[in-house]
C-alpha positions, 0 to 999 in steps of 0.5 A: 500499499502506498499513501499520501504521495504528492509533489511539493508546491512551487518549483517541484510541480510541472516537471513531470515527476508525478507522471513518471512515478505513475508510469512506473506504477502502472507499468509494473501493475500491467506487467503483473496483471494487477488492478490499481485502486486509489482514493484521490484526496485534496487533503494535502493541498492539491485540487481534488477535481484536477487530480481526479481529471489527471487519473481519469486521463491516465486510465482510472475510472471513478467509482460511485464510492469515490475510489478510482480503479485502473484495470491492467492493460496488455499494452501499457497506456502512455501517461498523459500530463496535459489538460 
């Protein structure tokens, strides 16, 4: 389990660090046939709506309970960083 992953505000954002990390995680999950489940939160200073949209662009689907799920793909999808 991984908890409370975030990019520091200011100069740390916009450099693709979170996208690179997400690509590593999704690629490993795909290789192992694992489903990823996460619960996006704005509790540590981020914008929850933007975070949800970013995860959706990267293959996660929001569930009625607020969780986001990504099922494994045979060919890893590229990480989308822009809006």
